[in-house]
PAKOLVEX-550463 format. One line per field, with one value per residue: residue in one letter; x, y, z of N, C-alpha, C in turn. Coordinates in Angstrom, 1 decimal. Last residue first. Example, Ala and Ser with C-alpha at 12.3 -4.5 7.8 and 13.67 -1.06 7.14 Angstrom:
// PAKOLVEX-550463
type	c(s | a) .
n_east	c(12.8 | 13.2) .
n_north	c(-2.2 | -5.7) .
n_up	c(7.1 | 7.8) .
ca_east	c(13.7 | 12.3) .
ca_north	c(-1.1 | -4.5) .
ca_up	c(7.1 | 7.8) .
c_east	c(12.9 | 13.2) .
c_north	c(0.0 | -3.3) .
c_up	c(7.9 | 7.8) .
This chain:
// PAKOLVEX-550463
type	c(e | k | s | s | e | i | q | g | q | l | l | e | r | l | e | s | i | g | a | g | t | m | v | s | v | p | f | i | s | g | t | v | g | v | e | r | l | l | g | s | a | r | a | v | d | a | g | p | l | d | v | q | t | v | v | g | v | t | e | q | n | f | m | l | f | y | n | p | p | f | v | s | r | e | s | t | s | l | q | a | v | v | l | v | d | a | d | v | v | v | t | t | l | a | r | r | l | h | g | l | e | s | y | e | g | p | t | d | i | g | w | g | s | y | d | i | m | q | t | k | a | a | e | v | g | d | r | h | e | l | a | a | l | l | t | t | k | g | v | g | t | p | g | i | l | m | f | r | w | r | r | g | r | a | s | h | g | l | g | h | l | t | l | q | s | g | t | g | p | p | k | m) .
n_east	c(91.1 | 92.8 | 93.3 | 92.1 | 91.5 | 93.8 | 93.9 | 91.6 | 93.2 | 95.0 | 93.2 | 92.2 | 94.7 | 95.3 | 92.5 | 93.4 | 95.3 | 95.3 | 95.2 | 95.8 | 97.0 | 98.8 | 99.9 | 99.8 | 100.6 | 100.6 | 101.0 | 101.3 | 100.9 | 104.0 | 106.9 | 109.7 | 112.2 | 113.9 | 112.2 | 109.9 | 111.0 | 111.5 | 109.4 | 108.1 | 109.5 | 108.3 | 105.7 | 106.1 | 107.2 | 107.4 | 107.7 | 106.1 | 104.1 | 102.3 | 103.3 | 104.5 | 105.3 | 104.9 | 104.8 | 103.8 | 103.7 | 104.9 | 104.2 | 106.9 | 109.2 | 111.9 | 114.1 | 113.4 | 114.1 | 116.4 | 116.4 | 118.8 | 119.3 | 117.2 | 117.6 | 117.0 | 116.7 | 115.5 | 112.7 | 109.9 | 109.0 | 110.4 | 109.0 | 108.2 | 106.9 | 105.7 | 105.2 | 103.3 | 103.4 | 106.2 | 108.0 | 110.0 | 111.5 | 113.4 | 115.4 | 115.8 | 116.0 | 119.2 | 120.6 | 120.9 | 122.7 | 124.9 | 123.7 | 121.2 | 118.8 | 117.3 | 117.7 | 117.4 | 115.0 | 113.1 | 109.5 | 106.6 | 104.4 | 100.9 | 99.4 | 101.8 | 104.3 | 106.6 | 109.3 | 112.9 | 113.5 | 113.4 | 111.8 | 110.8 | 107.6 | 104.4 | 102.3 | 99.0 | 96.3 | 95.1 | 94.4 | 94.3 | 96.3 | 97.0 | 98.5 | 99.8 | 102.0 | 102.9 | 104.0 | 105.8 | 107.1 | 108.6 | 111.1 | 113.0 | 115.2 | 113.5 | 111.7 | 108.9 | 106.6 | 104.7 | 101.4 | 99.7 | 98.2 | 99.0 | 99.4 | 98.8 | 99.3 | 97.6 | 97.2 | 94.4 | 92.9 | 91.7 | 89.9 | 90.7 | 89.6 | 91.1 | 93.1 | 91.0 | 90.5 | 93.5 | 96.4 | 97.9 | 98.2 | 96.7 | 93.1 | 91.8) .
n_north	c(218.3 | 220.5 | 220.3 | 221.2 | 224.4 | 225.2 | 225.1 | 227.0 | 229.3 | 228.7 | 229.2 | 231.6 | 234.0 | 232.9 | 234.6 | 237.0 | 238.0 | 238.4 | 241.8 | 244.4 | 246.3 | 246.4 | 243.4 | 241.4 | 238.3 | 234.9 | 231.4 | 228.2 | 225.2 | 223.1 | 223.0 | 224.6 | 224.9 | 226.0 | 226.1 | 226.9 | 230.1 | 230.2 | 230.2 | 232.8 | 234.1 | 234.1 | 234.2 | 237.1 | 240.3 | 243.3 | 245.4 | 247.9 | 245.6 | 243.9 | 241.9 | 241.0 | 238.3 | 235.0 | 232.5 | 229.1 | 226.2 | 223.2 | 221.3 | 220.5 | 218.3 | 220.3 | 219.6 | 221.3 | 223.5 | 224.2 | 223.3 | 225.0 | 228.2 | 231.6 | 233.9 | 233.7 | 236.5 | 238.6 | 240.7 | 241.1 | 239.2 | 238.1 | 235.2 | 233.3 | 230.7 | 229.1 | 226.1 | 225.1 | 225.0 | 225.8 | 224.8 | 223.8 | 226.3 | 227.2 | 225.7 | 227.0 | 229.1 | 229.0 | 228.6 | 231.3 | 232.6 | 231.5 | 232.6 | 235.0 | 235.2 | 234.7 | 236.2 | 238.7 | 239.2 | 237.8 | 236.3 | 235.5 | 233.1 | 234.3 | 235.3 | 237.2 | 236.9 | 235.5 | 236.9 | 236.9 | 240.5 | 242.5 | 243.7 | 247.3 | 247.8 | 248.7 | 249.8 | 249.2 | 249.5 | 246.3 | 242.9 | 240.9 | 239.1 | 239.7 | 242.3 | 240.9 | 239.9 | 241.7 | 242.8 | 241.3 | 240.6 | 241.8 | 241.6 | 242.7 | 239.9 | 237.0 | 234.4 | 233.3 | 232.7 | 229.7 | 229.1 | 227.5 | 226.4 | 225.4 | 222.4 | 219.3 | 218.1 | 219.2 | 222.3 | 224.0 | 227.4 | 230.0 | 231.8 | 234.3 | 235.7 | 235.0 | 237.1 | 239.1 | 239.0 | 238.8 | 239.4 | 239.2 | 242.6 | 244.1 | 245.6 | 249.5) .
n_up	c(80.5 | 80.8 | 77.9 | 76.6 | 78.0 | 77.2 | 74.5 | 73.7 | 74.3 | 72.0 | 70.1 | 71.1 | 70.5 | 67.7 | 66.8 | 68.1 | 66.6 | 63.5 | 63.5 | 65.0 | 64.0 | 66.4 | 66.5 | 64.6 | 62.8 | 61.4 | 63.7 | 62.6 | 65.1 | 65.3 | 65.2 | 65.0 | 64.1 | 62.8 | 60.6 | 60.9 | 60.9 | 58.9 | 57.3 | 58.3 | 57.4 | 54.4 | 54.8 | 55.6 | 55.4 | 55.2 | 54.3 | 56.7 | 58.8 | 59.8 | 61.2 | 64.0 | 64.3 | 63.6 | 65.8 | 66.6 | 68.5 | 70.2 | 73.1 | 74.8 | 75.0 | 72.8 | 71.1 | 68.7 | 68.8 | 67.0 | 64.3 | 64.4 | 66.8 | 66.7 | 65.3 | 61.7 | 59.6 | 58.8 | 59.6 | 59.8 | 61.6 | 64.0 | 65.4 | 68.3 | 69.9 | 72.7 | 74.0 | 76.8 | 79.5 | 81.4 | 83.7 | 81.8 | 80.5 | 82.3 | 80.9 | 78.6 | 79.3 | 80.4 | 78.0 | 77.0 | 78.0 | 75.7 | 73.5 | 73.5 | 72.2 | 74.3 | 76.2 | 75.1 | 75.8 | 78.3 | 78.7 | 80.2 | 80.3 | 79.9 | 82.2 | 84.4 | 85.7 | 85.5 | 83.4 | 83.5 | 83.2 | 81.5 | 79.1 | 78.6 | 78.4 | 76.6 | 78.1 | 77.2 | 75.9 | 77.0 | 77.5 | 77.2 | 76.6 | 74.5 | 74.7 | 76.1 | 74.4 | 72.5 | 73.8 | 74.6 | 71.9 | 70.0 | 68.8 | 70.6 | 71.3 | 69.9 | 71.7 | 73.5 | 76.3 | 77.0 | 78.8 | 81.9 | 83.9 | 87.1 | 88.4 | 87.4 | 84.9 | 83.3 | 84.6 | 85.6 | 84.2 | 82.9 | 81.5 | 80.5 | 83.2 | 84.8 | 84.4 | 86.1 | 88.7 | 90.5 | 88.7 | 86.4 | 86.0 | 88.6 | 87.5 | 86.8) .
ca_east	c(90.8 | 92.0 | 94.7 | 91.9 | 90.4 | 93.9 | 95.0 | 91.8 | 92.5 | 95.8 | 94.0 | 91.4 | 94.4 | 96.2 | 92.8 | 92.3 | 95.7 | 96.1 | 95.1 | 95.0 | 95.5 | 98.6 | 99.2 | 99.9 | 100.2 | 100.9 | 100.0 | 101.9 | 100.5 | 102.6 | 106.5 | 108.1 | 111.5 | 113.9 | 113.5 | 110.0 | 110.2 | 112.7 | 109.8 | 107.6 | 109.6 | 109.9 | 106.6 | 105.6 | 107.6 | 107.2 | 108.8 | 107.3 | 105.3 | 101.9 | 103.3 | 104.6 | 104.9 | 105.5 | 103.9 | 104.9 | 103.9 | 105.6 | 103.8 | 105.7 | 108.3 | 111.6 | 114.5 | 112.5 | 112.9 | 116.6 | 115.4 | 118.4 | 120.1 | 117.4 | 118.5 | 116.4 | 117.5 | 116.1 | 114.2 | 111.0 | 108.5 | 109.7 | 109.9 | 108.0 | 108.3 | 105.5 | 105.9 | 103.0 | 102.5 | 105.0 | 106.3 | 109.1 | 110.2 | 112.1 | 114.9 | 116.0 | 115.4 | 118.3 | 120.4 | 119.9 | 121.9 | 125.2 | 123.6 | 123.0 | 120.0 | 117.0 | 118.1 | 118.9 | 115.2 | 113.7 | 111.1 | 107.4 | 105.7 | 102.6 | 98.7 | 100.5 | 102.9 | 105.6 | 108.0 | 111.4 | 113.9 | 114.9 | 111.4 | 111.4 | 108.8 | 105.7 | 103.2 | 100.1 | 96.9 | 95.1 | 95.5 | 93.3 | 95.0 | 96.0 | 97.0 | 99.6 | 101.0 | 101.7 | 103.4 | 105.3 | 106.8 | 107.1 | 109.7 | 112.2 | 114.6 | 114.8 | 112.4 | 109.8 | 106.6 | 105.5 | 102.3 | 100.7 | 98.4 | 98.2 | 100.2 | 98.6 | 100.7 | 97.5 | 97.3 | 95.9 | 93.3 | 93.0 | 89.8 | 90.7 | 88.8 | 90.0 | 93.1 | 91.6 | 89.7 | 92.2 | 95.8 | 98.5 | 98.3 | 97.6 | 93.8 | 92.6) .
ca_north	c(216.4 | 220.0 | 220.2 | 220.0 | 223.5 | 225.4 | 223.9 | 225.3 | 229.3 | 229.2 | 228.6 | 230.9 | 233.1 | 232.4 | 233.5 | 236.3 | 238.1 | 237.1 | 240.7 | 243.1 | 246.4 | 247.4 | 243.9 | 242.8 | 238.6 | 235.9 | 232.6 | 229.5 | 226.4 | 222.9 | 222.1 | 225.3 | 223.4 | 225.8 | 225.7 | 225.5 | 229.3 | 230.0 | 229.4 | 230.8 | 233.5 | 234.2 | 233.4 | 236.3 | 238.1 | 242.2 | 244.9 | 247.1 | 246.6 | 245.5 | 241.5 | 242.6 | 239.4 | 236.3 | 233.7 | 230.1 | 226.9 | 224.5 | 222.0 | 220.4 | 218.0 | 219.9 | 219.0 | 219.8 | 223.4 | 224.3 | 221.9 | 224.7 | 227.1 | 230.0 | 234.0 | 233.0 | 235.4 | 237.6 | 239.6 | 242.0 | 239.2 | 239.2 | 235.7 | 235.1 | 231.0 | 230.1 | 227.2 | 225.3 | 223.8 | 226.1 | 225.4 | 222.6 | 225.4 | 227.4 | 225.4 | 226.0 | 228.8 | 229.1 | 227.4 | 230.3 | 232.9 | 231.3 | 231.2 | 235.1 | 235.6 | 233.9 | 234.9 | 237.8 | 238.7 | 238.4 | 235.7 | 236.3 | 233.6 | 233.6 | 234.2 | 237.0 | 237.1 | 234.7 | 237.4 | 236.1 | 239.4 | 242.4 | 242.8 | 246.5 | 248.1 | 247.7 | 250.3 | 248.8 | 250.5 | 247.7 | 244.7 | 242.2 | 239.4 | 238.2 | 242.4 | 242.4 | 239.0 | 240.3 | 243.9 | 241.5 | 239.4 | 242.2 | 240.9 | 243.7 | 241.6 | 237.8 | 235.2 | 233.4 | 233.8 | 230.2 | 229.6 | 229.0 | 226.0 | 226.4 | 223.7 | 219.6 | 218.1 | 217.9 | 220.9 | 224.1 | 226.2 | 229.4 | 229.7 | 233.2 | 235.6 | 233.9 | 236.1 | 239.6 | 238.0 | 239.3 | 238.7 | 238.0 | 241.1 | 244.5 | 244.9 | 247.6) .
ca_up	c(80.7 | 82.0 | 79.4 | 76.8 | 78.2 | 78.7 | 74.7 | 73.6 | 75.2 | 73.5 | 70.3 | 70.9 | 71.5 | 68.4 | 66.2 | 68.3 | 67.5 | 64.3 | 62.6 | 65.5 | 63.4 | 65.7 | 67.3 | 64.2 | 63.6 | 61.5 | 63.4 | 62.3 | 63.9 | 65.3 | 64.6 | 65.4 | 64.8 | 64.3 | 60.3 | 60.7 | 62.6 | 60.0 | 57.2 | 58.9 | 58.3 | 55.0 | 54.3 | 56.0 | 54.7 | 56.2 | 53.8 | 55.5 | 58.5 | 59.5 | 60.0 | 63.2 | 64.6 | 62.6 | 65.9 | 65.8 | 68.4 | 69.7 | 71.7 | 74.5 | 74.7 | 74.5 | 72.2 | 68.8 | 69.6 | 68.2 | 64.7 | 63.6 | 65.7 | 67.5 | 66.4 | 63.5 | 60.1 | 57.4 | 59.9 | 58.7 | 59.9 | 63.2 | 65.1 | 68.0 | 69.7 | 71.4 | 73.7 | 75.4 | 78.8 | 79.9 | 83.4 | 82.4 | 80.0 | 82.7 | 82.6 | 79.0 | 78.7 | 81.2 | 79.2 | 76.4 | 78.7 | 77.3 | 74.2 | 74.1 | 71.2 | 73.2 | 76.7 | 75.8 | 74.2 | 78.0 | 79.0 | 78.9 | 80.9 | 79.5 | 82.1 | 83.8 | 86.4 | 84.9 | 84.0 | 83.4 | 83.3 | 82.2 | 80.0 | 78.3 | 78.7 | 77.0 | 77.5 | 78.5 | 76.6 | 76.3 | 78.0 | 77.2 | 77.8 | 74.2 | 73.9 | 76.5 | 75.6 | 72.0 | 73.4 | 75.6 | 73.0 | 70.3 | 68.2 | 70.2 | 71.7 | 69.9 | 70.6 | 73.6 | 74.7 | 76.8 | 77.9 | 81.0 | 82.9 | 86.7 | 88.4 | 88.6 | 85.8 | 83.8 | 83.4 | 86.2 | 84.4 | 83.1 | 81.6 | 80.3 | 81.7 | 84.5 | 84.1 | 84.8 | 87.7 | 90.5 | 89.5 | 87.5 | 85.3 | 87.8 | 88.9 | 86.8) .
c_east	c(91.3 | 90.8 | 93.5 | 92.9 | 91.0 | 92.7 | 94.4 | 92.5 | 92.0 | 95.1 | 94.5 | 92.7 | 94.0 | 95.8 | 94.2 | 92.5 | 94.2 | 95.7 | 95.7 | 94.7 | 95.0 | 97.0 | 98.1 | 99.1 | 100.9 | 99.6 | 100.4 | 100.8 | 101.2 | 102.4 | 104.3 | 107.7 | 110.2 | 113.1 | 114.3 | 111.5 | 110.6 | 112.3 | 111.1 | 108.3 | 109.0 | 110.2 | 108.0 | 106.0 | 107.3 | 107.2 | 108.6 | 107.8 | 105.8 | 103.0 | 102.6 | 104.7 | 105.4 | 104.6 | 104.9 | 104.1 | 104.1 | 104.7 | 104.6 | 105.9 | 106.8 | 110.3 | 113.4 | 112.9 | 112.0 | 115.1 | 115.4 | 117.8 | 118.9 | 118.4 | 118.7 | 117.8 | 116.7 | 116.6 | 114.7 | 112.1 | 108.8 | 109.2 | 109.5 | 109.1 | 108.0 | 106.7 | 105.5 | 104.4 | 103.2 | 104.2 | 106.0 | 108.2 | 109.2 | 111.2 | 113.9 | 115.2 | 115.6 | 116.8 | 118.8 | 119.5 | 120.8 | 124.4 | 124.1 | 123.0 | 121.0 | 118.1 | 117.5 | 119.2 | 116.2 | 114.1 | 111.7 | 108.8 | 106.4 | 103.3 | 100.0 | 100.4 | 101.3 | 104.1 | 106.7 | 110.2 | 112.6 | 114.8 | 113.2 | 111.9 | 109.7 | 107.0 | 104.1 | 100.6 | 98.4 | 95.5 | 95.9 | 92.8 | 94.5 | 95.8 | 96.0 | 97.7 | 100.0 | 100.7 | 101.8 | 103.9 | 105.7 | 106.3 | 108.4 | 111.2 | 113.8 | 114.4 | 112.8 | 110.4 | 108.1 | 105.8 | 103.6 | 101.3 | 99.2 | 99.0 | 99.7 | 99.0 | 100.2 | 98.3 | 97.3 | 95.8 | 94.2 | 92.5 | 90.5 | 90.5 | 89.7 | 89.0 | 92.0 | 92.3 | 89.7 | 91.7 | 94.4 | 97.2 | 98.2 | 97.8 | 95.4 | 93.1) .
c_north	c(215.6 | 218.9 | 219.8 | 220.0 | 221.9 | 224.4 | 223.7 | 224.6 | 227.6 | 228.6 | 228.2 | 230.0 | 232.1 | 232.4 | 232.8 | 234.6 | 237.0 | 236.9 | 239.4 | 241.7 | 245.1 | 247.4 | 245.4 | 242.9 | 240.3 | 236.9 | 234.1 | 230.3 | 227.0 | 225.4 | 222.4 | 223.8 | 223.6 | 224.9 | 225.3 | 225.3 | 227.4 | 229.6 | 229.2 | 230.0 | 233.0 | 233.6 | 233.1 | 234.6 | 237.3 | 240.7 | 243.5 | 246.7 | 246.4 | 245.8 | 243.0 | 243.0 | 240.5 | 237.5 | 234.2 | 231.1 | 228.6 | 225.3 | 223.3 | 221.0 | 219.0 | 219.1 | 218.8 | 218.8 | 221.8 | 222.9 | 222.2 | 223.2 | 225.8 | 229.0 | 232.0 | 233.7 | 235.0 | 236.6 | 238.6 | 241.1 | 239.9 | 239.1 | 236.8 | 235.1 | 231.8 | 231.2 | 227.7 | 225.9 | 223.9 | 224.6 | 225.9 | 223.4 | 225.0 | 227.0 | 226.1 | 224.8 | 227.8 | 229.2 | 228.2 | 229.1 | 231.6 | 232.1 | 230.9 | 233.0 | 235.2 | 233.8 | 234.0 | 236.6 | 237.6 | 238.1 | 237.1 | 236.4 | 234.4 | 233.5 | 233.4 | 235.4 | 237.6 | 235.6 | 235.8 | 236.3 | 238.9 | 241.4 | 242.2 | 245.1 | 246.8 | 248.3 | 249.0 | 249.3 | 250.6 | 248.8 | 245.6 | 243.2 | 240.1 | 238.5 | 241.0 | 242.1 | 239.8 | 239.9 | 242.8 | 241.6 | 240.0 | 241.0 | 241.2 | 242.5 | 242.1 | 239.3 | 236.3 | 233.9 | 233.5 | 230.8 | 229.9 | 228.7 | 227.2 | 226.2 | 223.6 | 220.8 | 219.0 | 217.6 | 220.3 | 221.9 | 225.7 | 228.8 | 229.5 | 231.7 | 234.4 | 234.4 | 235.4 | 238.4 | 238.7 | 238.1 | 238.8 | 237.6 | 239.8 | 242.6 | 244.8 | 247.2) .
c_up	c(81.0 | 81.8 | 80.5 | 77.6 | 78.1 | 78.7 | 76.6 | 74.3 | 75.0 | 74.4 | 71.6 | 70.6 | 71.5 | 69.9 | 67.5 | 68.0 | 68.4 | 65.4 | 63.7 | 64.9 | 64.3 | 64.9 | 67.1 | 65.4 | 64.4 | 62.2 | 62.9 | 62.7 | 63.7 | 64.5 | 64.0 | 64.0 | 65.4 | 64.7 | 62.1 | 60.7 | 62.3 | 60.8 | 58.2 | 58.4 | 59.1 | 55.9 | 54.6 | 56.0 | 55.3 | 55.4 | 54.7 | 55.4 | 57.4 | 58.6 | 59.2 | 61.3 | 63.3 | 63.3 | 65.0 | 66.2 | 67.6 | 68.8 | 71.4 | 73.6 | 74.6 | 73.8 | 73.1 | 69.9 | 69.8 | 69.1 | 66.6 | 64.2 | 65.7 | 66.1 | 66.8 | 64.4 | 61.3 | 58.0 | 58.8 | 58.7 | 59.1 | 62.1 | 63.9 | 66.9 | 68.3 | 71.4 | 72.1 | 75.3 | 77.2 | 79.7 | 82.3 | 83.4 | 80.6 | 81.5 | 82.3 | 80.6 | 79.2 | 81.3 | 80.0 | 77.5 | 77.9 | 78.6 | 75.6 | 74.1 | 71.6 | 72.3 | 75.6 | 75.2 | 74.5 | 76.9 | 78.1 | 79.5 | 79.7 | 80.9 | 80.4 | 82.7 | 85.4 | 86.4 | 83.9 | 84.1 | 82.9 | 83.2 | 80.1 | 79.2 | 78.8 | 77.4 | 77.8 | 77.6 | 77.1 | 76.4 | 77.7 | 77.6 | 77.6 | 76.1 | 74.2 | 76.0 | 76.3 | 73.2 | 72.4 | 75.3 | 74.2 | 71.6 | 68.6 | 68.6 | 70.3 | 70.7 | 71.2 | 72.1 | 74.8 | 75.6 | 77.7 | 79.4 | 82.4 | 85.5 | 87.3 | 89.2 | 87.2 | 85.1 | 84.4 | 84.9 | 85.4 | 84.1 | 82.1 | 80.4 | 80.2 | 83.8 | 83.9 | 84.0 | 86.5 | 88.7 | 90.1 | 88.6 | 87.2 | 87.4 | 87.8 | 87.5) .
């Protein structure tokens, strides 16, 4: 298997260039442990990849993967606002069992990019998709919200289809 970001692995997703003349990308944003890296591997059809703690912003795949600390700590959050310019869509992840968000209210309304929400790990005991969806709306996610589970595969293909549709529409 080729490393993520090289060869034909990513062309399976129909990667193109955005209207801004650069490669189309989405950015995964959310707290530590929400499953961003694992979700990205599932979206890229990279089965059996052992997720490791993301230590820095990772541009190697279809999406931009961000460390959870950048979402959780205010003094690091400004790095997210800088990296956002490299993304066409922001995918905001919220853990299904969490009772709060790490972002302030309406945080994502300051960005021009479309925002999509993902409620992760919906297969866990105590998962509350409605509460997590409400938290995503409170922080300014205005687009679709996808309940997903990498373990069961729930919601992954729907999210992938939406993102691939964004690629196609950006080529026009």
